[in-house]
C-alpha positions in Angstrom: -22.2 4.9 13.0 -24.1 4.4 9.8 -23.1 0.8 8.7 -24.5 1.2 5.2 -22.7 4.4 4.6 -19.4 2.9 5.8 -19.9 -0.1 3.5 -20.5 2.2 0.6 -17.3 4.1 1.5 -15.3 0.9 1.2 -17.3 -0.5 -1.7 -18.2 -3.6 0.2 -21.3 -5.7 0.8 -22.8 -6.7 4.2 -22.2 -10.4 4.9 -22.4 -12.6 7.9 -19.3 -12.4 10.1 -16.6 -14.9 9.1 -13.1 -15.2 7.9 -13.9 -14.8 4.2 -16.1 -11.8 4.8 -13.5 -10.2 7.1 -10.9 -10.6 4.4 -13.1 -9.0 1.9 -13.8 -6.0 4.2 -10.1 -5.6 4.9 -9.0 -5.6 1.3 -11.9 -3.3 0.2 -11.0 -0.9 3.0 -7.3 -0.8 2.0 -8.3 -0.2 -1.7 -10.8 2.6 -0.8 -9.4 4.5 2.1 -5.8 5.9 2.0 -3.3 6.0 4.8 -2.4 9.7 5.0 -0.9 12.2 7.4 -2.1 15.5 5.8 -3.7 16.8 9.0 -0.4 16.1 10.9 1.6 18.2 8.3 -1.0 20.9 8.3 -1.1 20.9 12.1 -4.8 20.1 12.3 -5.1 18.3 15.7 -6.2 14.7 15.7 -8.2 13.6 18.7 -8.9 10.0 19.6 -12.6 10.1 19.0 -14.3 7.6 16.7 -17.1 10.0 15.9 -14.5 12.4 14.6 -12.8 9.6 12.7 -16.1 8.6 11.1 -16.8 12.2 10.0 -13.4 12.6 8.5 -13.0 9.2 6.8 -16.6 8.2 5.8 -18.4 11.5 5.5 -15.6 13.7 4.2 -13.8 11.1 2.1 -10.4 11.4 3.8 -8.0 8.8 5.1 -5.9 8.9 8.2 -3.1 7.2 10.1 -3.3 4.1 12.3 -5.3 5.4 15.3 -7.9 6.8 13.0 -8.1 3.9 10.5 -7.8 1.0 12.8 -9.8 2.7 15.6 -12.6 3.3 13.2 -12.4 -0.1 11.5 -12.4 -1.9 14.9 -15.6 0.0 15.9 -17.1 -0.9 12.5 -16.3 -4.6 12.9 -17.9 -4.6 16.4 -21.0 -3.1 14.9 -21.0 -5.8 12.2 -21.0 -8.5 14.8 -17.3 -9.4 15.0 -15.5 -9.9 18.3 -12.4 -7.7 18.1 -10.0 -5.5 20.1 -7.3 -3.0 19.5 -3.8 -4.0 20.3 -0.5 -2.1 20.5 2.5 -2.8 18.3 6.2 -1.7 18.2 7.3 -1.1 14.6 10.7 -2.3 13.4 12.8 0.3 11.8 16.1 0.1 9.8 17.9 1.4 12.9 16.1 -0.6 15.5 12.6 0.0 16.9 10.2 2.9 16.8 8.5 4.3 19.9 7.3 1.3 22.0 3.6 0.3 21.6 2.9 3.3 19.4 1.2 1.5 16.5 -2.5 0.5 16.8 -3.7 -2.7 15.1 -6.6 -5.1 15.6 -7.1 -8.7 16.7 -10.3 -10.3 15.4 -11.5 -13.4 17.2 -12.9 -16.1 15.0 -11.8 -19.8 15.2 -8.6 -18.2 16.5 -7.2 -14.7 16.7 -6.4 -13.0 13.4 -4.2 -9.9 13.1 -6.1 -7.3 11.0 -4.5 -4.0 10.1 -5.8 -1.3 7.7 -3.6 1.4 9.1 0.0 0.4 8.3 0.3 1.5 4.6 1.9 -1.2 2.5 1.1 -4.4 4.5 -1.0 -7.5 4.4 -4.4 -7.1 2.8 -6.0 -10.0 4.6 -6.2 -11.3 8.2 -3.1 -13.1 9.4 -3.7 -16.0 11.9 -1.4 -16.2 14.9 -0.6 -19.8 14.3 2.3 -19.2 11.8 0.4 -20.0 8.7 1.8 -18.1 5.7 -0.6 -15.9 3.8 0.1 -14.3 0.4 -1.5 -11.5 -1.4 -0.6 -8.7 -3.9 1.7 -7.1 -1.3 3.7 -10.3 -0.6 4.0 -13.1 1.9 3.2 -12.7 5.6 3.1 -14.8 8.7 3.1 -14.3 12.5 5.9 -15.6 14.6 5.1 -16.7 18.1 7.7 -15.5 20.6 6.0 -17.0 23.6 4.3 -15.3 26.6 1.7 -13.8 24.3 4.1 -11.9 22.2 4.4 -12.1 18.4 6.1 -10.6 15.4 4.4 -9.8 12.1 6.9 -11.1 9.4 7.1 -10.1 5.8 9.1 -12.1 3.2 11.3 -9.6 1.3 14.8 -9.7 -0.3 15.0 -13.5 0.1 14.3 -13.5 3.9 11.7 -13.1 6.6 11.8 -9.6 8.0 10.0 -8.2 11.1 7.4 -5.5 10.4 6.3 -5.0 14.0 6.1 -6.8 17.4 2.8 -7.0 19.3 1.1 -8.8 22.2 -2.4 -10.1 22.6 -3.2 -7.6 25.4 -6.3 -5.6 24.6 -6.0 -1.9 24.4 -8.6 0.9 24.7 -8.4 3.7 22.1 -7.3 6.0 25.0 -4.2 3.9 25.5 -2.7 5.5 22.4 -3.2 9.1 23.6 0.5 9.8 24.2 1.6 8.0 21.0 -1.0 10.0 19.0 0.4 13.2 20.4 4.0 12.1 19.8 3.3 11.1 16.2 1.7 14.5 15.5 4.3 16.7 17.2 7.7 15.1 17.6 10.6 15.7 15.3 11.3 12.0 15.8 8.0 11.0 14.4 8.0 9.6 10.8 4.8 11.5 10.1 5.9 15.1 10.9 8.4 15.5 8.0 6.4 15.6 4.8 3.1 14.5 3.2 2.7 10.7 2.9 -0.5 9.3 1.2 -0.7 5.7 0.0 -3.5 3.4 -1.2 -3.6 -0.1 -2.5 -5.0 -1.2 -5.8 -5.4 -4.4 -7.7 -1.9 -4.5 -9.2 0.1 -2.8 -6.4 0.0 0.6 -4.8 0.1 4.3 -5.4 2.0 6.6 -3.0 2.5 10.3 -2.8 5.5 11.2 -0.8 6.1 15.0 -0.7 6.0 15.9 -4.4 6.9 12.4 -5.6 4.2 10.2 -7.1 5.2 6.5 -6.9 3.2 3.9 -8.8 4.0 0.3 -7.9 2.6 -2.3 -10.3 3.6 -6.0 -10.2 6.7 -5.1 -8.3 7.9 -2.4 -10.7 8.1 1.2 -9.4 7.6 4.3 -11.5 8.4 7.6 -9.8 7.2 11.0 -11.1 8.0 14.4 -9.6 5.0 16.8 -9.4 4.7 20.5 -9.2 2.1 22.1 -6.9 -0.9 22.0 -9.3 -0.1 18.4 -10.4 0.1 17.3 -6.8 -3.4 18.8 -6.1 -4.7 16.9 -9.2 -3.0 13.7 -8.0 -4.6 13.9 -4.6 -8.0 14.1 -6.1 -7.4 11.5 -8.9 -5.7 8.8 -7.0 -6.8 9.3 -3.4 -10.1 11.1 -3.7 -8.8 14.0 -1.5 -9.6 17.6 -2.3 -6.7 19.8 -1.2 -7.8 22.7 1.0 
């Protein structure tokens, strides 16, 4: 992995490991690299290989989904001198829970463990400590709720109440642990990623999302939705996400 090239991709500077530096890396990453499932929709197989992730995301200017983005970011953090590990999470859905342990996130160990996630779309843009401290950024307020026995919930304050985003444990996972989940999320009709294109990236005032042919700009809590034809969608992919449609 070329550290300097990775830093250039996320438009960040190299600094000594620490909480402030980690927060800057996470935010820069989320503003530079989109969460996207284009390979899933186009049936281009995604293998759990960080060299392939690096080529796709850093060299080819693409994004990816959680295994790619967090798998690559965790490898990058280790190369930068951070003590970190992948963890598995179970995402809360409106109807219950998604496939168990199918989301990959990261714990970074500083003065305490911090939840760090660049592969969940609209989520916290800074590390969240596991001690319950509330953190706020452009995407809202977040905290981690301790359930005991090493289990936790990532909570987001929305619609006047704290809501669960996902549940996780401190157990360290290898990238290979997610093999079955990665296959499921690429092939199953029950996967949220096999239905239509979804590309989303953070910016200073909010977020830009392309869902199917709908371009959604969220700024300061206000959403503007525009329907795109095929040529306009291709232009939007390049303009907002830096992706050249093939």
